[in-house]
Biopython code that builds the backbone (N, CA, C, O; Angstrom):
import numpy as np
from Bio.PDB.StructureBuilder import StructureBuilder

atoms = [
    (1, "MET", "N", (168.038, 282.203, 8.590)),
    (1, "MET", "CA", (169.392, 281.783, 8.884)),
    (1, "MET", "C", (169.871, 280.843, 7.780)),
    (1, "MET", "O", (169.220, 279.841, 7.485)),
    (2, "THR", "N", (170.986, 281.163, 7.185)),
    (2, "THR", "CA", (171.535, 280.319, 6.123)),
    (2, "THR", "C", (172.690, 279.502, 6.663)),
    (2, "THR", "O", (173.444, 279.937, 7.533)),
    (3, "ASP", "N", (172.798, 278.324, 6.126)),
    (3, "ASP", "CA", (173.862, 277.420, 6.560)),
    (3, "ASP", "C", (174.975, 277.472, 5.527)),
    (3, "ASP", "O", (174.784, 277.028, 4.394)),
    (4, "SER", "N", (176.124, 278.002, 5.893)),
    (4, "SER", "CA", (177.239, 278.114, 4.954)),
    (4, "SER", "C", (178.235, 276.966, 5.081)),
    (4, "SER", "O", (179.264, 276.957, 4.405)),
    (5, "SER", "N", (177.933, 276.003, 5.943)),
    (5, "SER", "CA", (178.848, 274.874, 6.114)),
    (5, "SER", "C", (178.731, 273.922, 4.935)),
    (5, "SER", "O", (177.663, 273.809, 4.334)),
    (6, "PRO", "N", (179.812, 273.241, 4.599)),
    (6, "PRO", "CA", (179.742, 272.282, 3.491)),
    (6, "PRO", "C", (178.778, 271.152, 3.838)),
    (6, "PRO", "O", (178.566, 270.823, 5.005)),
    (7, "SER", "N", (178.206, 270.571, 2.796)),
    (7, "SER", "CA", (177.250, 269.489, 3.040)),
    (7, "SER", "C", (177.954, 268.312, 3.703)),
    (7, "SER", "O", (179.094, 267.980, 3.375)),
    (8, "ILE", "N", (177.267, 267.709, 4.615)),
    (8, "ILE", "CA", (177.815, 266.564, 5.341)),
    (8, "ILE", "C", (177.405, 265.305, 4.593)),
    (8, "ILE", "O", (176.213, 265.065, 4.402)),
    (9, "PRO", "N", (178.366, 264.499, 4.169)),
    (9, "PRO", "CA", (178.016, 263.277, 3.438)),
    (9, "PRO", "C", (177.284, 262.288, 4.342)),
    (9, "PRO", "O", (177.524, 262.221, 5.548)),
    (10, "SER", "N", (176.391, 261.529, 3.728)),
    (10, "SER", "CA", (175.692, 260.509, 4.507)),
    (10, "SER", "C", (176.677, 259.409, 4.887)),
    (10, "SER", "O", (177.745, 259.277, 4.289)),
    (11, "GLN", "N", (176.306, 258.640, 5.872)),
    (11, "GLN", "CA", (177.198, 257.594, 6.371)),
    (11, "GLN", "C", (177.528, 256.574, 5.284)),
    (11, "GLN", "O", (178.638, 256.043, 5.248)),
    (12, "LEU", "N", (176.569, 256.296, 4.398)),
    (12, "LEU", "CA", (176.799, 255.300, 3.354)),
    (12, "LEU", "C", (177.865, 255.732, 2.358)),
    (12, "LEU", "O", (178.475, 254.883, 1.707)),
    (13, "GLU", "N", (178.102, 257.028, 2.225)),
    (13, "GLU", "CA", (179.086, 257.504, 1.263)),
    (13, "GLU", "C", (180.515, 257.166, 1.665)),
    (13, "GLU", "O", (181.428, 257.295, 0.850)),
    (14, "PHE", "N", (180.724, 256.740, 2.895)),
    (14, "PHE", "CA", (182.060, 256.396, 3.356)),
    (14, "PHE", "C", (182.442, 254.953, 3.035)),
    (14, "PHE", "O", (183.604, 254.577, 3.187)),
    (15, "PHE", "N", (181.488, 254.145, 2.597)),
    (15, "PHE", "CA", (181.736, 252.731, 2.354)),
    (15, "PHE", "C", (181.716, 252.429, 0.866)),
    (15, "PHE", "O", (181.008, 253.074, 0.093)),
    (16, "ASP", "N", (182.506, 251.437, 0.479)),
    (16, "ASP", "CA", (182.528, 250.993, -0.900)),
    (16, "ASP", "C", (181.178, 250.369, -1.247)),
    (16, "ASP", "O", (180.530, 249.762, -0.395)),
    (17, "VAL", "N", (180.767, 250.521, -2.487)),
    (17, "VAL", "CA", (179.487, 249.981, -2.936)),
    (17, "VAL", "C", (179.716, 248.545, -3.392)),
    (17, "VAL", "O", (180.445, 248.320, -4.357)),
    (18, "PRO", "N", (179.107, 247.564, -2.717)),
    (18, "PRO", "CA", (179.306, 246.170, -3.120)),
    (18, "PRO", "C", (178.548, 245.854, -4.410)),
    (18, "PRO", "O", (177.561, 246.513, -4.738)),
    (19, "SER", "N", (179.008, 244.869, -5.114)),
    (19, "SER", "CA", (178.339, 244.436, -6.337)),
    (19, "SER", "C", (176.943, 243.921, -5.993)),
    (19, "SER", "O", (176.777, 243.185, -5.020)),
    (20, "PRO", "N", (175.940, 244.301, -6.782)),
    (20, "PRO", "CA", (174.584, 243.815, -6.528)),
    (20, "PRO", "C", (174.340, 242.395, -7.044)),
    (20, "PRO", "O", (173.223, 241.887, -6.946)),
    (21, "CYS", "N", (175.364, 241.755, -7.589)),
    (21, "CYS", "CA", (175.230, 240.410, -8.148)),
    (21, "CYS", "C", (174.748, 239.427, -7.082)),
    (21, "CYS", "O", (175.261, 239.402, -5.964)),
    (22, "ILE", "N", (173.746, 238.612, -7.451)),
    (22, "ILE", "CA", (173.248, 237.579, -6.542)),
    (22, "ILE", "C", (173.504, 236.184, -7.103)),
    (22, "ILE", "O", (172.988, 235.194, -6.584)),
    (23, "GLY", "N", (174.310, 236.111, -8.175)),
    (23, "GLY", "CA", (174.709, 234.825, -8.721)),
    (23, "GLY", "C", (173.754, 234.205, -9.723)),
    (23, "GLY", "O", (173.932, 233.045, -10.092)),
    (24, "VAL", "N", (172.742, 234.942, -10.176)),
    (24, "VAL", "CA", (171.815, 234.397, -11.171)),
    (24, "VAL", "C", (172.431, 234.515, -12.563)),
    (24, "VAL", "O", (172.450, 233.536, -13.309)),
    (25, "CYS", "N", (172.928, 235.676, -12.919)),
    (25, "CYS", "CA", (173.700, 235.922, -14.146)),
    (25, "CYS", "C", (173.042, 235.360, -15.405)),
    (25, "CYS", "O", (173.646, 234.575, -16.135)),
    (26, "GLU", "N", (171.816, 235.765, -15.646)),
    (26, "GLU", "CA", (171.085, 235.357, -16.845)),
    (26, "GLU", "C", (170.383, 236.587, -17.388)),
    (26, "GLU", "O", (169.652, 237.258, -16.660)),
    (27, "SER", "N", (170.597, 236.887, -18.662)),
    (27, "SER", "CA", (169.991, 238.076, -19.248)),
    (27, "SER", "C", (168.547, 237.813, -19.639)),
    (27, "SER", "O", (168.214, 236.761, -20.184)),
    (28, "GLY", "N", (167.701, 238.788, -19.349)),
    (28, "GLY", "CA", (166.302, 238.729, -19.748)),
    (28, "GLY", "C", (166.144, 239.272, -21.157)),
    (28, "GLY", "O", (167.128, 239.641, -21.799)),
    (29, "ARG", "N", (164.909, 239.322, -21.639)),
    (29, "ARG", "CA", (164.679, 239.763, -23.012)),
    (29, "ARG", "C", (164.947, 241.250, -23.204)),
    (29, "ARG", "O", (165.129, 241.698, -24.336)),
    (30, "ARG", "N", (164.974, 242.020, -22.125)),
    (30, "ARG", "CA", (165.298, 243.444, -22.216)),
    (30, "ARG", "C", (166.800, 243.695, -22.119)),
    (30, "ARG", "O", (167.241, 244.840, -22.213)),
    (31, "GLY", "N", (167.586, 242.643, -21.932)),
    (31, "GLY", "CA", (169.037, 242.773, -21.893)),
    (31, "GLY", "C", (169.622, 242.991, -20.514)),
    (31, "GLY", "O", (170.833, 243.157, -20.374)),
    (32, "TYR", "N", (168.779, 242.992, -19.496)),
    (32, "TYR", "CA", (169.262, 243.176, -18.126)),
    (32, "TYR", "C", (169.351, 241.822, -17.431)),
    (32, "TYR", "O", (168.580, 240.907, -17.720)),
    (33, "CYS", "N", (170.298, 241.715, -16.516)),
    (33, "CYS", "CA", (170.452, 240.493, -15.740)),
    (33, "CYS", "C", (169.176, 240.245, -14.934)),
    (33, "CYS", "O", (168.631, 241.173, -14.336)),
    (34, "LYS", "N", (168.705, 239.013, -14.918)),
    (34, "LYS", "CA", (167.494, 238.675, -14.162)),
    (34, "LYS", "C", (167.728, 238.677, -12.661)),
    (34, "LYS", "O", (166.772, 238.725, -11.887)),
    (35, "GLY", "N", (168.980, 238.627, -12.240)),
    (35, "GLY", "CA", (169.293, 238.614, -10.815)),
    (35, "GLY", "C", (169.512, 239.996, -10.233)),
    (35, "GLY", "O", (168.899, 240.358, -9.228)),
    (36, "CYS", "N", (170.392, 240.775, -10.868)),
    (36, "CYS", "CA", (170.759, 242.081, -10.297)),
    (36, "CYS", "C", (170.217, 243.258, -11.101)),
    (36, "CYS", "O", (170.296, 244.398, -10.644)),
    (37, "PHE", "N", (169.664, 243.005, -12.298)),
    (37, "PHE", "CA", (169.056, 244.027, -13.147)),
    (37, "PHE", "C", (170.063, 245.027, -13.713)),
    (37, "PHE", "O", (169.702, 246.157, -14.041)),
    (38, "ARG", "N", (171.331, 244.610, -13.826)),
    (38, "ARG", "CA", (172.322, 245.463, -14.481)),
    (38, "ARG", "C", (172.373, 245.135, -15.968)),
    (38, "ARG", "O", (172.094, 244.010, -16.381)),
    (39, "SER", "N", (172.734, 246.139, -16.763)),
    (39, "SER", "CA", (172.949, 245.911, -18.189)),
    (39, "SER", "C", (174.279, 245.186, -18.382)),
    (39, "SER", "O", (175.060, 245.037, -17.442)),
    (40, "ARG", "N", (174.521, 244.749, -19.591)),
    (40, "ARG", "CA", (175.778, 244.057, -19.884)),
    (40, "ARG", "C", (176.974, 244.970, -19.600)),
    (40, "ARG", "O", (177.944, 244.542, -18.975)),
    (41, "ASP", "N", (176.909, 246.224, -20.056)),
    (41, "ASP", "CA", (178.017, 247.154, -19.814)),
    (41, "ASP", "C", (178.182, 247.465, -18.334)),
    (41, "ASP", "O", (179.307, 247.593, -17.850)),
    (42, "GLU", "N", (177.077, 247.586, -17.614)),
    (42, "GLU", "CA", (177.169, 247.840, -16.169)),
    (42, "GLU", "C", (177.849, 246.675, -15.457)),
    (42, "GLU", "O", (178.617, 246.889, -14.519)),
    (43, "ARG", "N", (177.581, 245.466, -15.883)),
    (43, "ARG", "CA", (178.248, 244.300, -15.288)),
    (43, "ARG", "C", (179.719, 244.262, -15.686)),
    (43, "ARG", "O", (180.589, 244.008, -14.854)),
    (44, "ARG", "N", (179.984, 244.514, -16.948)),
    (44, "ARG", "CA", (181.347, 244.414, -17.468)),
    (44, "ARG", "C", (182.282, 245.439, -16.830)),
    (44, "ARG", "O", (183.426, 245.113, -16.516)),
    (45, "PHE", "N", (181.819, 246.658, -16.634)),
    (45, "PHE", "CA", (182.686, 247.731, -16.150)),
    (45, "PHE", "C", (182.481, 248.067, -14.677)),
    (45, "PHE", "O", (182.899, 249.133, -14.225)),
    (46, "TRP", "N", (181.843, 247.173, -13.922)),
    (46, "TRP", "CA", (181.561, 247.441, -12.509)),
    (46, "TRP", "C", (182.831, 247.760, -11.719)),
    (46, "TRP", "O", (182.862, 248.735, -10.969)),
    (47, "TYR", "N", (183.853, 246.968, -11.877)),
    (47, "TYR", "CA", (185.067, 247.143, -11.068)),
    (47, "TYR", "C", (185.917, 248.333, -11.513)),
    (47, "TYR", "O", (186.792, 248.772, -10.768)),
    (48, "GLN", "N", (185.676, 248.860, -12.706)),
    (48, "GLN", "CA", (186.378, 250.065, -13.144)),
    (48, "GLN", "C", (185.605, 251.332, -12.758)),
    (48, "GLN", "O", (186.167, 252.427, -12.779)),
    (49, "ALA", "N", (184.333, 251.191, -12.410)),
    (49, "ALA", "CA", (183.486, 252.350, -12.100)),
    (49, "ALA", "C", (183.852, 252.948, -10.746)),
    (49, "ALA", "O", (184.227, 252.234, -9.815)),
    (50, "ASP", "N", (183.736, 254.267, -10.656)),
    (50, "ASP", "CA", (183.983, 254.920, -9.370)),
    (50, "ASP", "C", (182.750, 254.762, -8.476)),
    (50, "ASP", "O", (181.710, 254.275, -8.920)),
    (51, "THR", "N", (182.876, 255.171, -7.240)),
    (51, "THR", "CA", (181.813, 254.977, -6.255)),
    (51, "THR", "C", (180.523, 255.681, -6.660)),
    (51, "THR", "O", (179.442, 255.111, -6.510)),
    (52, "ALA", "N", (180.615, 256.902, -7.169)),
    (52, "ALA", "CA", (179.414, 257.644, -7.571)),
    (52, "ALA", "C", (178.683, 256.923, -8.698)),
    (52, "ALA", "O", (177.455, 256.836, -8.688)),
    (53, "THR", "N", (179.430, 256.410, -9.664)),
    (53, "THR", "CA", (178.822, 255.674, -10.775)),
    (53, "THR", "C", (178.180, 254.389, -10.272)),
    (53, "THR", "O", (177.092, 254.025, -10.719)),
    (54, "ARG", "N", (178.832, 253.708, -9.359)),
    (54, "ARG", "CA", (178.259, 252.479, -8.794)),
    (54, "ARG", "C", (176.943, 252.774, -8.082)),
    (54, "ARG", "O", (175.991, 252.000, -8.186)),
    (55, "ARG", "N", (176.888, 253.883, -7.364)),
    (55, "ARG", "CA", (175.637, 254.251, -6.683)),
    (55, "ARG", "C", (174.525, 254.504, -7.698)),
    (55, "ARG", "O", (173.377, 254.118, -7.480)),
    (56, "GLN", "N", (174.873, 255.156, -8.811)),
    (56, "GLN", "CA", (173.887, 255.400, -9.863)),
    (56, "GLN", "C", (173.402, 254.086, -10.466)),
    (56, "GLN", "O", (172.214, 253.926, -10.746)),
    (57, "ILE", "N", (174.310, 253.160, -10.663)),
    (57, "ILE", "CA", (173.945, 251.853, -11.219)),
    (57, "ILE", "C", (173.014, 251.114, -10.267)),
    (57, "ILE", "O", (172.005, 250.554, -10.695)),
    (58, "VAL", "N", (173.344, 251.110, -8.986)),
    (58, "VAL", "CA", (172.508, 250.421, -7.997)),
    (58, "VAL", "C", (171.120, 251.059, -7.942)),
    (58, "VAL", "O", (170.120, 250.349, -7.834)),
    (59, "ALA", "N", (171.047, 252.387, -8.015)),
    (59, "ALA", "CA", (169.749, 253.070, -8.010)),
    (59, "ALA", "C", (168.941, 252.693, -9.249)),
    (59, "ALA", "O", (167.735, 252.461, -9.159)),
    (60, "ALA", "N", (169.603, 252.631, -10.406)),
    (60, "ALA", "CA", (168.915, 252.236, -11.637)),
    (60, "ALA", "C", (168.443, 250.786, -11.552)),
    (60, "ALA", "O", (167.350, 250.461, -12.016)),
    (61, "CYS", "N", (169.256, 249.922, -10.965)),
    (61, "CYS", "CA", (168.878, 248.511, -10.798)),
    (61, "CYS", "C", (167.641, 248.384, -9.922)),
    (61, "CYS", "O", (166.752, 247.580, -10.203)),
    (62, "TYR", "N", (167.589, 249.178, -8.865)),
    (62, "TYR", "CA", (166.437, 249.150, -7.964)),
    (62, "TYR", "C", (165.167, 249.547, -8.723)),
    (62, "TYR", "O", (164.126, 248.909, -8.570)),
    (63, "LYS", "N", (165.253, 250.593, -9.533)),
    (63, "LYS", "CA", (164.090, 251.034, -10.318)),
    (63, "LYS", "C", (163.681, 249.972, -11.330)),
    (63, "LYS", "O", (162.490, 249.726, -11.524)),
    (64, "ARG", "N", (164.657, 249.342, -11.975)),
    (64, "ARG", "CA", (164.349, 248.285, -12.947)),
    (64, "ARG", "C", (163.675, 247.096, -12.268)),
    (64, "ARG", "O", (162.745, 246.503, -12.815)),
    (65, "LYS", "N", (164.152, 246.756, -11.078)),
    (65, "LYS", "CA", (163.563, 245.633, -10.346)),
    (65, "LYS", "C", (162.124, 245.950, -9.967)),
    (65, "LYS", "O", (161.246, 245.099, -10.110)),
    (66, "GLN", "N", (161.872, 247.161, -9.487)),
    (66, "GLN", "CA", (160.517, 247.562, -9.124)),
    (66, "GLN", "C", (159.599, 247.504, -10.345)),
    (66, "GLN", "O", (158.474, 247.014, -10.250)),
    (67, "ALA", "N", (160.070, 247.999, -11.487)),
    (67, "ALA", "CA", (159.273, 247.977, -12.714)),
    (67, "ALA", "C", (158.993, 246.541, -13.156)),
    (67, "ALA", "O", (157.880, 246.234, -13.584)),
    (68, "ALA", "N", (159.980, 245.668, -13.057)),
    (68, "ALA", "CA", (159.793, 244.261, -13.435)),
    (68, "ALA", "C", (158.781, 243.584, -12.518)),
    (68, "ALA", "O", (157.968, 242.782, -12.976)),
    (69, "GLN", "N", (158.826, 243.900, -11.236)),
    (69, "GLN", "CA", (157.862, 243.323, -10.300)),
    (69, "GLN", "C", (156.455, 243.827, -10.587)),
    (69, "GLN", "O", (155.494, 243.065, -10.480)),
    (70, "ARG", "N", (156.317, 245.114, -10.953)),
    (70, "ARG", "CA", (154.992, 245.645, -11.322)),
    (70, "ARG", "C", (154.461, 244.939, -12.561)),
    (70, "ARG", "O", (153.292, 244.556, -12.611)),
    (71, "ARG", "N", (155.330, 244.765, -13.572)),
    (71, "ARG", "CA", (154.902, 244.069, -14.790)),
    (71, "ARG", "C", (154.476, 242.641, -14.476)),
    (71, "ARG", "O", (153.486, 242.153, -15.020)),
    (72, "ALA", "N", (155.215, 241.973, -13.606)),
    (72, "ALA", "CA", (154.881, 240.587, -13.245)),
    (72, "ALA", "C", (153.537, 240.529, -12.531)),
    (72, "ALA", "O", (152.739, 239.625, -12.777)),
    (73, "ARG", "N", (153.286, 241.494, -11.644)),
    (73, "ARG", "CA", (151.994, 241.516, -10.943)),
    (73, "ARG", "C", (150.854, 241.773, -11.917)),
    (73, "ARG", "O", (149.792, 241.160, -11.804)),
    (74, "GLN", "N", (151.063, 242.675, -12.877)),
    (74, "GLN", "CA", (150.030, 242.958, -13.872)),
    (74, "GLN", "C", (149.776, 241.727, -14.739)),
    (74, "GLN", "O", (148.636, 241.440, -15.106)),
    (75, "HIS", "N", (150.830, 241.016, -15.055)),
    (75, "HIS", "CA", (150.705, 239.817, -15.887)),
    (75, "HIS", "C", (149.977, 238.705, -15.142)),
    (75, "HIS", "O", (149.255, 237.920, -15.757)),
    (76, "ASP", "N", (150.157, 238.629, -13.825)),
    (76, "ASP", "CA", (149.554, 237.567, -13.023)),
    (76, "ASP", "C", (148.097, 237.828, -12.669)),
    (76, "ASP", "O", (147.387, 236.907, -12.265)),
    (77, "LYS", "N", (147.638, 239.075, -12.817)),
    (77, "LYS", "CA", (146.246, 239.385, -12.477)),
    (77, "LYS", "C", (145.319, 238.714, -13.486)),
    (77, "LYS", "O", (145.576, 238.753, -14.689)),
    (78, "PRO", "N", (144.245, 238.100, -12.998)),
    (78, "PRO", "CA", (143.296, 237.499, -13.943)),
    (78, "PRO", "C", (142.569, 238.592, -14.718)),
    (78, "PRO", "O", (142.188, 239.620, -14.160)),
    (79, "SER", "N", (142.389, 238.358, -15.972)),
    (79, "SER", "CA", (141.714, 239.328, -16.825)),
    (79, "SER", "C", (140.211, 239.199, -16.657)),
    (79, "SER", "O", (139.662, 238.106, -16.794)),
    (80, "SER", "N", (139.540, 240.303, -16.362)),
    (80, "SER", "CA", (138.086, 240.277, -16.200)),
    (80, "SER", "C", (137.392, 240.294, -17.554)),
    (80, "SER", "O", (136.193, 240.026, -17.630)),
    (81, "ALA", "N", (138.119, 240.603, -18.627)),
    (81, "ALA", "CA", (137.528, 240.659, -19.954)),
    (81, "ALA", "C", (137.648, 239.325, -20.689)),
    (81, "ALA", "O", (137.268, 239.225, -21.855)),
    (82, "GLY", "N", (138.161, 238.327, -20.032)),
    (82, "GLY", "CA", (138.365, 237.032, -20.663)),
    (82, "GLY", "C", (137.054, 236.289, -20.878)),
    (82, "GLY", "O", (136.006, 236.728, -20.405)),
    (83, "PRO", "N", (137.107, 235.180, -21.579)),
    (83, "PRO", "CA", (135.893, 234.402, -21.838)),
    (83, "PRO", "C", (135.334, 233.807, -20.545)),
    (83, "PRO", "O", (136.073, 233.470, -19.620)),
    (84, "THR", "N", (134.027, 233.692, -20.513)),
    (84, "THR", "CA", (133.349, 233.142, -19.345)),
    (84, "THR", "C", (133.212, 231.636, -19.512)),
    (84, "THR", "O", (132.825, 231.154, -20.577)),
    (85, "GLN", "N", (133.527, 230.907, -18.469)),
    (85, "GLN", "CA", (133.364, 229.466, -18.502)),
    (85, "GLN", "C", (132.033, 229.136, -17.841)),
    (85, "GLN", "O", (131.787, 229.528, -16.700)),
    (86, "PHE", "N", (131.182, 228.422, -18.552)),
    (86, "PHE", "CA", (129.868, 228.070, -18.038)),
    (86, "PHE", "C", (129.933, 226.734, -17.317)),
    (86, "PHE", "O", (130.806, 225.909, -17.586)),
    (87, "GLU", "N", (129.004, 226.535, -16.404)),
    (87, "GLU", "CA", (128.924, 225.275, -15.676)),
    (87, "GLU", "C", (128.454, 224.174, -16.620)),
    (87, "GLU", "O", (127.587, 224.404, -17.463)),
    (88, "LEU", "N", (129.014, 223.007, -16.483)),
    (88, "LEU", "CA", (128.664, 221.883, -17.336)),
    (88, "LEU", "C", (127.256, 221.385, -17.041)),
    (88, "LEU", "O", (126.519, 221.015, -17.954)),
    (89, "PHE", "N", (126.885, 221.377, -15.768)),
    (89, "PHE", "CA", (125.591, 220.836, -15.379)),
    (89, "PHE", "C", (124.661, 221.927, -14.886)),
    (89, "PHE", "O", (123.972, 221.746, -13.882)),
    (90, "ASP", "N", (124.632, 223.044, -15.569)),
    (90, "ASP", "CA", (123.770, 224.158, -15.185)),
    (90, "ASP", "C", (122.347, 223.836, -15.633)),
    (90, "ASP", "O", (122.115, 223.557, -16.810)),
    (91, "ASN", "N", (121.387, 223.874, -14.695)),
    (91, "ASN", "CA", (120.001, 223.500, -14.987)),
    (91, "ASN", "C", (119.157, 224.664, -15.474)),
    (91, "ASN", "O", (117.958, 224.475, -15.679)),
    (92, "THR", "N", (119.695, 225.833, -15.670)),
    (92, "THR", "CA", (118.873, 226.967, -16.103)),
    (92, "THR", "C", (118.811, 227.108, -17.577)),
    (92, "THR", "O", (118.156, 228.019, -18.083)),
]
sb = StructureBuilder()
sb.init_structure("model")
sb.init_model(0)
sb.init_chain("A")
sb.init_seg("    ")
for serial, (resi, resn, name, xyz) in enumerate(atoms, 1):
    if name == "N":
        sb.init_residue(resn, " ", resi, " ")
    sb.init_atom(name, np.array(xyz, "f"), 0.0, 1.0, " ", f" {name:<3s}", serial, name[0])
structure = sb.get_structure()
């Protein structure tokens, strides 16, 4: 059985996409905002962008945030290949 009816939009498609800005507004070394993870152009042209473009930007921001969190976790893990610290009063 094939469905010939037009696709039904999801409920979220009926609402305007709010700005992902959280008020941090500081660019990181990769050029993305540290708060919302938008590029400079994405921030500059947010209000001129249509709803579909805004959704794409928000999806890209989510992926950038996830990648940044993974990098931070990798950076915070202690390295097992690092130098060994010996005990000062080791009797062996």
